[in-house]
C-alpha positions, 0 to 999 in steps of 0.5 A: 938276282937278289940285291941288297941296299947299302942299309941292309949291308950295315955299312954304318956298322962297318964304319963304326967297327973299323973306326974303333979298330983303329982307335979313332973317335968320331971326331978323330975320323972327321978330322982325318977325313977333312985332311983328305978334302972330305968335309965331314963333321963328327955329327955326319959320321954319327949319322952315317954310323947310325944309318941316318945319312947316305954316303956319296961315292967320294965319301966312301972313297975317302973313308976307305982311304983313312980307315985303310980298308978295302971297298969290299970290307964295307960292302960285303954282306953280313 
């Protein structure tokens, strides 16, 4: 079975895509995440989007919630 890592799946790029699709800045996304008890700053969002920070399962859950996307949208292979 050929498995790919999260970095190979470009999750960060997908976060950027859905954030921009929703018309949110990185600061806006961080603020929305904080309203659902996910303590991410805009700098942390930037690091995620550029593949410099891994996400916890909790953070992925909150991202899908505030971006209104399905988990499959973030984990699908390009």
